C-alpha positions as CSV (number, residue, x, y, z in Angstrom):
1,M,-9.3,-12.1,2.0
2,E,-10.1,-9.1,4.2
3,I,-11.2,-6.1,2.2
4,T,-9.1,-3.0,3.1
5,S,-8.4,0.4,1.5
6,R,-5.1,-0.9,0.4
7,L,-6.8,-2.9,-2.3
8,F,-8.1,0.2,-4.1
9,A,-6.7,3.3,-5.7
10,V,-8.7,6.2,-7.3
11,S,-7.4,8.1,-10.3
12,H,-6.6,11.8,-9.7
13,D,-9.6,12.9,-11.8
14,A,-11.9,10.6,-9.8
15,K,-13.1,8.8,-13.0
16,F,-11.5,5.4,-12.5
17,I,-10.9,2.9,-9.7
18,F,-8.0,0.4,-9.7
19,S,-8.6,-2.7,-7.6
20,G,-6.9,-5.9,-6.5
21,G,-7.9,-8.8,-4.3
22,H,-9.6,-10.7,-7.2
23,W,-9.6,-14.5,-7.3
24,D,-8.1,-14.7,-10.8
25,W,-5.1,-12.6,-9.7
26,S,-6.1,-9.7,-12.0
27,L,-5.6,-6.0,-11.7
28,R,-8.9,-4.4,-12.7
29,V,-9.9,-0.9,-13.8
30,Y,-13.5,0.3,-13.3
31,S,-15.0,3.4,-15.0
32,L,-17.1,5.4,-12.6
33,L,-18.7,7.2,-15.6
34,K,-19.8,3.9,-17.2
35,S,-20.3,2.1,-13.9
36,K,-18.6,-1.1,-15.2
37,M,-15.2,-2.8,-15.4
38,I,-13.3,-1.7,-18.5
39,S,-10.0,-3.6,-18.0
40,S,-8.6,-6.7,-16.4
41,I,-4.9,-7.6,-16.6
42,I,-3.2,-10.7,-15.1
43,H,0.5,-10.4,-14.5
44,H,1.0,-11.6,-10.9
45,T,1.0,-15.3,-10.1
46,D,-1.2,-14.9,-7.0
47,I,-3.8,-12.5,-5.6
48,I,-3.0,-8.8,-5.5
49,T,-3.0,-7.8,-1.9
50,C,-2.3,-4.1,-2.1
51,L,-1.7,-1.3,-4.6
52,T,-1.1,2.4,-4.8
53,L,-0.8,5.3,-7.3
54,D,2.0,7.8,-7.2
55,S,1.4,11.6,-6.8
56,T,1.5,12.2,-10.6
57,G,-0.9,9.5,-11.6
58,Y,1.7,8.0,-14.0
59,I,2.8,5.1,-11.9
60,L,0.8,2.3,-10.2
61,V,2.5,-0.2,-7.9
62,T,0.9,-3.6,-6.9
63,G,1.9,-6.1,-4.2
64,S,0.9,-9.7,-4.2
65,R,0.8,-13.0,-2.3
66,D,3.4,-14.2,-4.8
67,T,5.8,-12.1,-2.7
68,T,6.6,-9.6,-5.6
69,C,5.8,-6.0,-6.4
70,V,5.1,-4.8,-9.9
71,I,5.6,-1.2,-11.2
72,W,3.0,-0.4,-13.8
73,N,3.2,2.5,-16.3
74,L,0.1,4.4,-17.2
75,S,-0.2,5.9,-20.7
76,F,-1.5,9.2,-19.4
77,D,-2.6,10.7,-22.8
78,D,-4.8,7.6,-23.6
79,Y,-5.7,7.2,-19.9
80,R,-7.6,10.5,-20.0
81,N,-9.7,9.0,-22.8
82,L,-10.0,5.6,-21.3
83,S,-13.8,5.7,-21.1
84,N,-13.9,5.8,-24.9
85,T,-11.8,2.7,-25.5
86,N,-12.8,-1.0,-25.6
87,E,-11.3,-3.6,-23.2
88,Q,-8.6,-4.8,-25.5
89,E,-7.4,-1.2,-26.1
90,S,-7.6,-0.3,-22.4
91,N,-5.4,-3.2,-21.4
92,A,-2.6,-1.5,-23.4
93,L,-2.9,1.6,-21.2
94,L,-1.5,-0.3,-18.2
95,S,1.8,-1.9,-18.9
96,P,4.0,-3.8,-16.4
97,A,7.4,-2.1,-16.3
98,L,9.4,-3.8,-13.5
99,T,9.0,-6.6,-11.1
100,L,10.6,-6.2,-7.6
101,Y,11.8,-9.2,-5.6
102,G,13.2,-9.7,-2.1
103,H,10.3,-10.7,0.2
104,T,9.5,-14.3,1.3
105,A,5.9,-13.8,2.3
106,E,2.7,-11.9,1.2
107,I,3.1,-8.2,0.5
108,T,0.8,-6.2,2.8
109,S,1.4,-2.6,1.9
110,V,3.2,-0.6,-0.8
111,C,4.1,3.1,-1.1
112,V,5.7,5.0,-4.1
113,S,7.2,8.4,-4.5
114,I,8.4,9.7,-7.9
115,E,9.9,12.7,-6.2
116,L,12.1,10.5,-4.0
117,D,12.4,7.7,-6.7
118,L,11.5,5.1,-4.2
119,V,9.1,2.2,-3.9
120,V,8.7,0.9,-0.3
121,S,7.0,-2.5,0.4
122,G,6.1,-4.2,3.6
123,S,5.5,-8.0,4.1
124,L,4.3,-10.6,6.5
125,D,7.9,-11.8,6.7
126,G,8.6,-8.7,8.9
127,T,10.8,-6.9,6.3
128,C,10.4,-3.6,4.6
129,N,12.2,-3.4,1.2
130,I,13.2,-0.2,-0.6
131,H,13.7,-0.1,-4.4
132,T,14.1,2.7,-6.9
133,V,11.1,3.5,-9.2
134,E,13.0,4.2,-12.4
135,H,15.2,1.1,-12.6
136,G,13.9,-1.1,-9.8
137,I,17.3,-1.1,-8.1
138,Y,17.4,-2.6,-4.6
139,V,18.4,0.0,-2.0
140,R,18.0,-1.5,1.5
141,T,15.9,-3.6,3.8
142,L,14.5,-2.5,7.2
143,R,13.8,-5.1,9.8
144,P,11.8,-3.5,12.7
145,M,11.5,-6.5,15.0
146,G,10.5,-9.5,13.0
147,D,6.8,-9.2,13.5
148,P,4.5,-9.1,10.4
149,I,4.3,-5.7,8.8
150,I,0.6,-4.7,8.5
151,N,0.9,-1.2,7.1
152,L,3.4,1.5,6.1
153,Q,3.5,5.1,4.9
154,L,6.1,7.1,3.0
155,S,6.2,10.8,3.4
156,N,7.6,13.5,1.1
157,E,9.7,14.6,4.1
158,R,11.8,11.4,3.7
159,H,10.3,9.4,6.5
160,I,8.9,5.8,6.6
161,L,6.3,4.8,9.1
162,I,5.9,1.1,9.7
163,Q,3.2,-0.7,11.7
164,T,3.9,-4.2,12.9
165,E,1.3,-6.4,14.7
166,K,1.5,-9.8,16.3
167,D,0.8,-10.1,20.0
168,E,1.2,-6.3,20.3
169,T,1.1,-3.3,18.0
170,H,4.2,-1.2,17.4
171,L,5.0,1.8,15.2
172,F,8.5,2.4,13.9
173,L,9.6,5.7,12.3
174,Y,12.6,5.6,10.0
175,S,14.5,8.0,7.8
176,I,14.8,6.8,4.1
177,N,18.5,6.3,4.9
178,G,17.5,3.4,7.2
179,G,18.0,5.3,10.5
180,L,15.5,4.4,13.2
181,I,14.1,7.7,14.7
182,R,11.5,6.5,17.1
183,T,9.7,3.4,18.3
184,R,6.3,3.3,20.0
185,K,4.3,0.4,21.5
186,L,0.5,1.1,21.2
187,E,-2.2,0.0,23.6
188,Y,-4.9,0.1,20.9
189,Q,-5.4,-1.7,17.7
190,V,-4.6,0.5,14.7
191,V,-7.1,0.2,11.9
192,D,-5.3,2.6,9.5
193,L,-2.7,5.4,9.5
194,I,-1.3,8.2,7.4
195,L,1.5,10.6,7.6
196,C,0.6,14.3,7.2
197,D,3.3,16.9,7.3
198,Q,4.8,16.5,10.8
199,H,1.9,14.5,12.2
200,I,0.8,10.8,12.4
201,V,-2.9,10.3,12.1
202,L,-4.1,7.0,13.5
203,A,-7.6,5.4,13.3
204,V,-7.8,3.1,16.3
205,N,-10.2,0.8,18.1
206,H,-11.4,2.2,21.4
207,I,-10.5,-0.8,23.5
208,P,-6.9,-2.1,24.3
209,S,-5.7,-4.6,21.7
210,N,-5.0,-7.2,24.3
211,K,-8.7,-7.3,25.1
212,I,-9.7,-7.9,21.5
213,I,-10.5,-11.7,21.3
214,N,-11.3,-11.9,17.6
215,K,-12.0,-9.8,14.6
216,E,-15.7,-10.3,15.0
217,S,-15.6,-8.7,18.4
218,T,-14.3,-5.4,16.9
219,N,-17.3,-4.9,14.7
220,N,-19.3,-3.1,17.4
221,V,-16.3,-1.3,18.9
222,A,-16.3,2.5,18.6
223,A,-13.3,3.9,16.8
224,R,-11.5,7.2,17.3
225,I,-8.8,9.3,15.6
226,I,-5.5,10.1,17.2
227,I,-3.2,12.7,15.9
228,K,0.4,12.6,17.2
229,D,3.5,14.7,16.5
230,M,5.9,12.6,14.4
231,F,8.8,13.3,16.7
232,E,6.9,13.4,20.0
């Protein structure tokens, strides 16, 4: 599978890396101090395709080809001393709390906010599902246009930004109440995106997406950063 930033998360103290995308369906933890893997946990029934940490570092969310998302609890007191534990003990520091259902295809992106009590997941089935973090209660589904969802972002200002891509690339800005605020068709292929305050930061390829024949042809393409006002 294609290696992207959505397969990795770094602990807030920059001592550990959480990773997905492994052939054995595992969620792995690497110690940057020891330069080795210190934990491998299998809970999904297919490869983990995306993951993210919440702003507190207590919650990890993974999405998978098995069409589910899993909310993991981190034992923070032991997590700070993780480098001193063996693999069996370190596996107990990550515990699956809830499994979220509702998609019919591979999960491509997940976001979580403890402050908003929301987990947002996007899938190749073209839907964006919203659940609560604490109890895993289904809230609503967003269906931008039916094209596969490639990426999404959740801001603390209560906005959801969704990127879809098939023949063309589109961005959709929603409120967390499901209201569509703005839609934009892009002439360039978006590599990645983030929401920052009132701005959308896009990393894009420098040639129009309709001129990109295949992924190999983008390797030598110069990229650029575009910053747009969220409500422009």
